[in-house]
C-alpha positions as CSV (number, residue, x, y, z in Angstrom):
1,X,403.9,35.1,-85.0
2,X,401.5,35.1,-87.9
3,X,401.5,33.1,-91.1
4,X,399.9,33.6,-94.6
5,X,399.3,30.3,-96.1
6,X,398.4,30.1,-99.8
7,X,396.1,27.4,-101.2
8,X,399.1,25.5,-102.7
9,X,400.7,25.2,-99.3
10,X,403.3,28.0,-99.7
11,X,403.8,30.0,-96.4
12,X,405.0,33.5,-95.6
13,X,405.8,34.2,-92.0
14,X,405.8,37.5,-90.1
15,X,404.5,39.2,-87.0
16,X,400.9,39.9,-86.2
17,X,400.0,43.5,-86.8
18,X,396.6,44.6,-85.8
19,X,393.9,42.1,-84.8
20,X,395.3,38.7,-83.8
21,X,392.8,36.5,-85.5
22,X,392.3,34.2,-88.5
23,X,390.9,35.2,-91.9
24,X,390.8,33.9,-95.4
25,X,390.1,35.3,-98.9
26,X,391.6,35.9,-102.3
27,X,395.1,37.1,-102.1
28,X,395.8,40.2,-104.3
29,X,398.4,42.9,-104.5
30,X,398.3,46.7,-104.8
31,X,401.3,48.7,-106.1
32,X,400.4,52.1,-104.8
33,X,403.0,54.0,-102.8
34,X,400.3,55.8,-100.7
35,X,396.5,55.7,-100.1
36,X,396.2,52.7,-97.8
37,X,393.3,54.1,-95.8
38,X,391.3,54.7,-99.0
39,X,392.2,51.2,-100.4
40,X,391.3,49.4,-97.2
41,X,387.9,51.0,-97.1
42,X,387.2,50.5,-100.9
43,X,384.3,48.0,-101.1
44,X,385.8,46.5,-104.3
45,X,388.2,44.7,-101.9
46,X,385.5,42.8,-100.2
47,X,386.5,39.1,-99.8
48,X,390.2,39.8,-100.4
49,X,393.5,39.7,-98.5
50,X,395.5,42.7,-99.7
51,X,399.2,42.7,-100.1
52,X,400.9,46.1,-100.3
53,X,404.0,46.1,-102.5
54,X,405.3,49.4,-101.2
55,X,407.8,48.5,-98.4
56,X,406.5,50.9,-95.6
57,X,402.8,51.1,-94.7
58,X,401.2,53.0,-91.8
59,X,403.8,55.8,-91.4
60,X,401.2,58.6,-91.9
61,X,398.5,57.0,-89.8
62,X,394.8,56.9,-90.4
63,X,392.4,59.9,-90.6
64,X,389.2,60.3,-88.6
65,X,386.1,58.3,-89.4
66,X,383.9,61.4,-89.0
67,X,381.0,61.9,-91.4
68,X,380.3,64.8,-93.7
69,X,377.2,66.9,-94.0
70,X,375.6,64.2,-96.2
71,X,376.0,61.5,-93.6
72,X,378.8,59.4,-95.1
73,X,382.5,59.2,-94.3
74,X,384.4,62.5,-94.9
75,X,387.9,61.0,-95.3
76,X,387.4,57.4,-96.2
77,X,385.8,55.5,-99.1
78,X,383.2,53.7,-97.1
79,X,382.1,53.3,-93.5
80,X,384.3,50.2,-92.7
81,X,387.3,48.3,-93.8
82,X,386.4,45.8,-96.5
83,X,389.6,43.7,-96.9
84,X,389.7,40.4,-95.0
85,X,393.4,40.8,-94.2
86,X,396.5,42.9,-94.8
87,X,400.1,41.8,-95.7
88,X,403.0,44.2,-95.5
89,X,406.8,44.2,-95.6
90,X,407.0,46.8,-92.8
91,X,404.0,48.1,-90.9
92,X,404.7,51.2,-88.9
93,X,403.1,51.6,-85.4
94,X,404.4,55.2,-85.3
95,X,402.8,57.9,-87.5
96,X,403.2,61.5,-88.3
97,X,400.5,63.5,-90.2
98,X,398.5,66.5,-89.1
99,X,395.2,64.9,-90.1
100,X,395.9,61.5,-88.5
101,X,393.7,60.3,-85.7
102,X,394.9,56.7,-85.2
103,X,397.8,54.4,-85.9
104,X,397.2,51.7,-88.6
105,X,397.5,48.7,-86.2
106,X,395.1,50.3,-83.7
107,X,392.6,51.0,-86.5
108,X,392.9,47.4,-87.9
109,X,392.4,46.0,-84.4
110,X,389.3,48.1,-83.9
111,X,387.8,46.7,-87.0
112,X,389.0,43.2,-86.2
113,X,391.1,42.9,-89.4
114,X,394.1,40.5,-89.2
115,X,397.4,41.7,-90.6
116,X,401.0,40.5,-91.0
117,X,404.2,42.6,-91.1
118,X,407.7,41.4,-91.9
119,X,406.7,39.5,-95.0
120,X,408.8,39.2,-98.1
121,X,406.2,41.0,-100.2
122,X,408.4,41.0,-103.3
123,X,408.6,37.2,-103.3
124,X,404.9,37.0,-102.6
125,X,404.0,39.4,-105.4
126,X,406.2,37.6,-107.9
127,X,404.4,34.3,-107.0
128,X,401.0,35.9,-107.6
129,X,402.1,37.4,-110.9
130,X,403.4,34.0,-112.1
131,X,400.6,31.9,-110.8
132,X,397.7,34.4,-110.7
133,X,395.7,35.4,-107.7
134,X,395.3,32.6,-105.1
135,X,393.1,31.8,-102.2
136,X,394.9,32.1,-98.8
137,X,394.5,32.3,-95.1
138,X,396.1,34.4,-92.3
139,X,396.6,32.4,-89.1
140,X,398.2,33.3,-85.8
141,X,398.1,29.7,-84.4
142,X,400.1,27.0,-86.1
143,X,397.8,24.4,-84.6
144,X,395.2,25.5,-87.1
145,X,397.4,24.4,-90.0
146,X,398.0,20.8,-91.0
147,X,400.7,19.2,-93.0
148,X,400.1,17.1,-96.1
149,X,402.9,15.7,-98.3
150,X,405.4,17.8,-96.5
151,X,403.6,21.1,-97.1
152,X,401.4,23.3,-95.0
153,X,397.8,23.0,-96.3
154,X,394.7,25.2,-95.9
155,X,391.4,23.4,-96.1
156,X,388.0,24.6,-97.0
157,X,388.7,28.2,-98.1
158,X,385.6,29.5,-99.8
159,X,386.2,31.3,-103.1
160,X,384.7,34.8,-102.5
161,X,384.0,35.1,-106.2
162,X,381.5,32.3,-105.9
163,X,379.4,34.6,-103.8
164,X,377.4,37.6,-104.8
165,X,379.7,40.1,-103.0
166,X,377.8,43.0,-104.4
167,X,374.7,42.1,-102.5
168,X,376.8,42.1,-99.3
169,X,378.2,45.6,-99.8
170,X,375.3,47.4,-101.5
171,X,373.0,49.8,-99.6
172,X,369.7,48.2,-98.5
173,X,367.4,51.1,-99.1
174,X,367.4,54.2,-101.5
175,X,369.1,57.3,-100.1
176,X,368.9,60.7,-101.7
177,X,371.7,63.3,-101.3
178,X,370.9,66.9,-102.3
179,X,373.9,69.2,-103.2
180,X,374.5,71.8,-100.5
181,X,375.5,74.4,-103.1
182,X,375.6,75.1,-106.8
183,X,372.6,72.9,-107.4
184,X,372.3,72.2,-111.2
185,X,368.8,70.9,-111.1
186,X,370.1,67.6,-112.5
187,X,369.8,64.2,-110.8
188,X,371.1,60.8,-111.3
189,X,370.2,57.3,-110.1
190,X,373.4,55.7,-108.7
191,X,373.4,51.9,-108.5
192,X,375.4,51.1,-105.4
193,X,377.3,47.9,-106.2
194,X,379.9,48.8,-103.6
195,X,380.4,52.5,-104.4
196,X,383.4,54.5,-103.2
197,X,382.4,57.7,-101.4
198,X,384.4,60.0,-103.6
199,X,382.1,59.1,-106.5
200,X,379.2,60.5,-104.5
201,X,381.4,63.6,-103.6
202,X,382.2,64.0,-107.3
203,X,378.6,64.3,-108.3
204,X,377.5,66.4,-105.4
205,X,380.3,69.0,-105.9
206,X,379.0,69.3,-109.5
207,X,375.6,70.2,-108.1
208,X,373.9,66.9,-109.1
209,X,371.3,65.3,-106.8
210,X,372.2,61.7,-106.1
211,X,369.7,58.9,-105.6
212,X,371.7,56.0,-104.2
213,X,369.9,52.8,-104.7
214,X,370.5,49.1,-104.0
215,X,372.2,46.9,-106.7
216,X,368.8,45.2,-107.6
217,X,366.6,48.4,-107.5
218,X,363.8,48.3,-110.1
219,X,363.9,51.4,-112.3
220,X,360.6,50.6,-114.0
221,X,358.6,51.0,-110.8
222,X,360.7,53.8,-109.4
223,X,359.0,57.0,-108.2
224,X,362.3,58.9,-108.2
225,X,362.9,61.7,-110.7
226,X,366.2,61.4,-112.5
227,X,368.0,62.4,-115.7
228,X,370.5,59.6,-116.0
229,X,371.8,56.3,-114.6
230,X,375.2,55.6,-113.0
231,X,376.6,52.1,-112.2
232,X,379.3,52.0,-109.5
233,X,382.5,50.0,-108.8
234,X,382.2,46.9,-106.6
235,X,383.7,43.5,-105.8
236,X,383.5,40.0,-107.3
237,X,382.3,38.4,-110.5
238,X,380.1,40.8,-112.6
239,X,378.1,37.9,-113.9
240,X,376.6,37.5,-110.4
241,X,374.8,40.9,-110.8
242,X,372.0,39.8,-113.1
243,X,369.5,42.2,-111.5
244,X,371.8,45.2,-112.2
245,X,372.4,44.0,-115.8
246,X,368.6,44.0,-116.4
247,X,368.3,47.5,-115.1
248,X,371.1,48.7,-117.4
249,X,369.3,47.2,-120.3
250,X,366.1,49.0,-119.3
251,X,368.0,52.3,-119.0
252,X,369.5,51.9,-122.4
253,X,366.1,51.0,-123.8
254,X,364.7,54.3,-122.5
255,X,367.7,56.1,-124.0
256,X,368.8,57.5,-120.6
257,X,372.4,58.7,-120.3
258,X,374.2,55.8,-118.6
259,X,377.7,55.8,-117.2
260,X,379.6,53.0,-115.4
261,X,382.9,52.9,-113.5
262,X,385.0,49.8,-112.8
263,X,382.5,47.0,-112.1
264,X,380.0,49.3,-113.9
265,X,382.1,49.0,-117.1
266,X,381.9,45.2,-116.9
267,X,378.1,45.3,-116.2
268,X,377.5,47.6,-119.1
269,X,379.4,45.3,-121.4
270,X,377.3,42.3,-120.2
271,X,374.1,44.3,-120.6
272,X,374.7,44.9,-124.3
273,X,375.6,41.3,-125.0
274,X,379.4,41.5,-124.5
275,X,381.4,39.2,-122.2
276,X,384.0,39.5,-119.4
277,X,386.9,37.4,-118.1
278,X,389.0,37.1,-115.0
279,X,392.5,38.7,-115.3
280,X,395.5,36.6,-114.1
281,X,396.3,39.0,-111.2
282,X,394.2,42.1,-111.9
283,X,395.1,45.8,-111.9
284,X,395.4,47.3,-108.5
285,X,397.4,50.5,-108.2
286,X,397.6,54.2,-109.0
287,X,399.8,54.4,-112.1
288,X,398.1,52.5,-114.8
289,X,398.5,54.2,-118.2
290,X,395.4,54.3,-120.4
291,X,395.2,55.3,-124.1
292,X,392.1,57.1,-125.3
293,X,390.4,56.0,-128.6
294,X,388.4,58.1,-131.0
295,X,384.7,57.7,-131.7
296,X,385.5,54.9,-134.1
297,X,387.6,53.0,-131.6
298,X,391.0,53.9,-133.0
299,X,393.8,54.8,-130.6
300,X,394.8,58.4,-130.3
301,X,398.0,60.0,-128.9
302,X,396.3,60.9,-125.6
303,X,397.3,58.8,-122.6
304,X,396.2,59.4,-119.0
305,X,397.5,57.9,-115.7
306,X,394.7,56.2,-113.8
307,X,393.8,54.6,-110.4
308,X,392.6,51.0,-110.7
309,X,391.2,48.2,-108.6
310,X,389.7,45.3,-110.5
311,X,390.2,41.6,-111.2
312,X,387.9,41.2,-114.2
313,X,387.9,42.8,-117.7
314,X,385.8,43.2,-120.8
315,X,386.5,41.0,-123.8
316,X,387.4,43.3,-126.7
317,X,386.0,41.2,-129.6
318,X,382.4,40.8,-128.5
319,X,381.0,44.3,-128.5
320,X,377.9,44.7,-130.7
321,X,377.5,47.0,-133.6
322,X,377.5,50.7,-132.6
323,X,379.8,50.1,-129.7
324,X,383.5,50.9,-129.6
325,X,386.4,50.6,-127.3
326,X,387.0,54.0,-125.6
327,X,390.2,53.3,-123.6
328,X,392.8,50.5,-123.5
329,X,395.6,49.7,-121.0
330,X,399.0,50.7,-122.4
331,X,400.6,47.9,-120.4
332,X,398.6,44.9,-121.5
333,X,396.1,46.2,-124.1
334,X,393.0,45.2,-122.1
335,X,389.8,47.2,-122.5
336,X,389.6,50.2,-120.1
337,X,386.4,51.7,-121.4
338,X,383.6,51.4,-123.9
339,X,381.0,53.8,-125.4
340,X,378.1,53.8,-127.8
341,X,378.4,55.8,-131.0
342,X,375.4,57.9,-129.8
343,X,377.6,59.2,-126.9
344,X,374.8,58.5,-124.4
345,X,376.1,55.2,-123.0
346,X,379.7,54.9,-121.8
347,X,381.9,53.4,-119.1
348,X,385.5,53.1,-117.9
349,X,387.3,50.4,-116.1
350,X,389.5,52.7,-114.1
351,X,388.6,55.2,-111.3
352,X,388.2,58.8,-112.4
353,X,387.3,59.8,-108.8
354,X,390.8,58.6,-107.8
355,X,391.2,58.4,-103.9
356,X,393.9,57.2,-104.0
357,X,395.7,58.1,-107.1
358,X,395.9,60.7,-109.9
359,X,393.0,62.8,-111.1
360,X,393.8,62.8,-114.8
361,X,390.4,61.3,-115.6
362,X,388.3,63.5,-113.4
363,X,386.9,65.3,-116.4
364,X,384.8,62.2,-117.3
365,X,382.3,63.2,-114.6
366,X,381.9,66.6,-116.4
367,X,381.4,64.8,-119.7
368,X,378.7,62.6,-118.2
369,X,376.9,65.4,-116.3
370,X,376.8,67.4,-119.6
371,X,374.6,64.6,-121.1
372,X,372.0,64.7,-118.3
């Protein structure tokens, strides 16, 4: 037996699937039909318990953890699982895929990640949509729960968003990756705020040298040679990343081409004097439609389908003069991208590198590289 207990005392029971341990975090849901290995290794999920809405998870197993020629994971989005727990309707111990190296439960057990299968994920997701994301805890021992006023209660769950999660997932020292072929002679500083590996792959396959640096790296004193600045995705509250915000301001002040993805979109907005807010239950899935706007911020007829994983968004009414909305979400109208009228500073809230999800927005890497 295993139990997910939400902060309001609501419980969801199932069977332990993977590591038989206890874990707590912010409970969120992902609507993707596939891509669970990529999602579980996405550093943006640091501090969270992930609920998969698709009813069958694990049926195609997990790929190898081997590294590529650059020294980072070839098939996954980071070097470890970042979620604190996993919740599924039906987790499959059996798998079938030519590239699979392990079953999902064995992989979770190896990384000591608790998981529950047999949960009514439809009811759980409806509750999260109505209430908003909630703190919760996975337990396999009922003795660790206590009853208050007739309900199970979870005490002392720390809110992961109160921590600087970016500092936990960022690299500690600068690392340079040189493209193995088609070198363009261009290079970019990449602020690692919890970067997905496919962002690195996306630059390298375009012949761009990548200088991967910690979230608080000082550009003013850097001895690295670079043509532009990139700010990655990552977990938690963007307002915790004050050091990165200052570096973005420095980059803009030097008129360097600057591009952000996901958390990078929020950090760019904060750097220019905008503001962010927490969404009720976030956008986490692979089918979010986004409408592109013209250079004056007016919607066009172009809509792309995007992969997303974020819990915060940019406020649309606090962008300074010269800045315009670039993309909006067709479902709820939230800001999905901003850009400066000069065309040198831009960012998107979704993931053009995909993994998992559609590659409709992959062209944005080409657009940024053309500015270097």
